[in-house]
N, C-alpha and C positions, 0 to 999 in steps of 0.2 A: 566452576564450574559443578567441583561438588558439592556448594548448596545447591545447586539447581536439581543435579542428582540423585541428593538426603531428600529434598524437598515433593522434589516428585514420585520418588518411590513412597513417599509417605500416605503424597493427596491423589495421587494418579493421573493426574494430568498435570497441563502447564497451563498457564494462561497470558494473555498480549495482553500492554497496560490497558488495554480497553475494559479486559477481564474478559474476552471471549476465551473459551477452554477449549485447549485441546488434549481429549484420551488418550491416556498410555496404557493399554490391559497389558504389555508385554514386556513394563517395566522392570516385575520383579521375576520375571520366567527365570525358571532355570535351564532355559536354555540358554545357554552366549552369545548366540546368534542375533535371535530375539529381544532377548536383555539389552545388549549393546546395539542393536541398530533403533530401538527407543530410545537409549539415553542420549544417541544422535539425535533424533529428533527432538528429544528436551531441548538440547543446547539448541537446535536449530530454528524450533514453531517461535518461540515468542519474540524472535525477532522479524522473523520475516510473516510470522501472521500477525505484527505491529506495522511493520510495510504492507500485508493487506490492506492492513483495515483504516490507512490515512487514507490511500488514495478510493477505497469506496467514500467515503467522508467529502472527500473533495471532490468526484466527481455527484455525487449529491447534490454539492451545494454550488459546484457548477452546472449542473442540467439546472437547476432552478432557479438561478439566475435567465439561463439562455432559456428558457422556454418564459419569462417575466418579457423578457427583452427585445423581444420579435424581430429578430436581427438576422433571420436567415442561417446564422452558422449553426452547425451540427457534431458534432461528437460524437466520433465515426464508432472508437473503437478504444480499448485498453490494452498495452501490452505491458505488462510489468509492472512500473512504476511509471508508468507513460500514460498520455489522453491525447491521440492522436483527432485534432477535428478540423473541417472543411469550413475554411472561413472568406468571405470577398474578400479581394485583395483593397479593394478603398475600407476594409474595417480592421485591417492588424492592425496599425499603430495603434486605436483604442484596446479592440481587445487584447493583445498581449499581454501589456501591464496587469490587468483585470483578473488575467485566469490565472497570473504569475501569482497577485495575491491571492485570490483565491484558495489556488494549493499550496504555499506558502503557512494562511492557519489554518488546514485541515485539522492541527492540534499543535500542540501548545506542549513542548518539550525543553529540558532542561539543553537540548542546543540546535541551533534555527535549522528547520525545512528551508533547503534553499533549492528553485527549483530557473528550469535551465527554457527557453523557447530555442526550439529549428524551428525552419521556414522551406519548404519546398513543396513540388510537385506531385513530391511521393514521399512517403516515412522516410528510404534513403538516402533523398536530397538534403530531410530535414536535418539527418546527421551530418 
């Protein structure tokens, strides 16, 4: 954390693993409240931003695959690190492994990306 604080104070920004930057103009502010808020953001933003980058990459890949497949499957929405789909029941068995594979391969990290699929008539049932 000390390294991140020092680097952010010097650069004025933090980056996700994919290089997307979040500028923190208050990182060197004399006002302690502003500076401390920027320091907390500097710690959280790389992780949360990287997660957002990964889900975007997965969404783009899955959307391209669905557009080519003419399957009638629809990506309905994103909720944090989840994607919600409308899938005909007769396509579930082939859809789930394919979408899990695409999401797990959205990024190459030192740790595996794990994907779990839930099925239900609504979002609550799928959990």
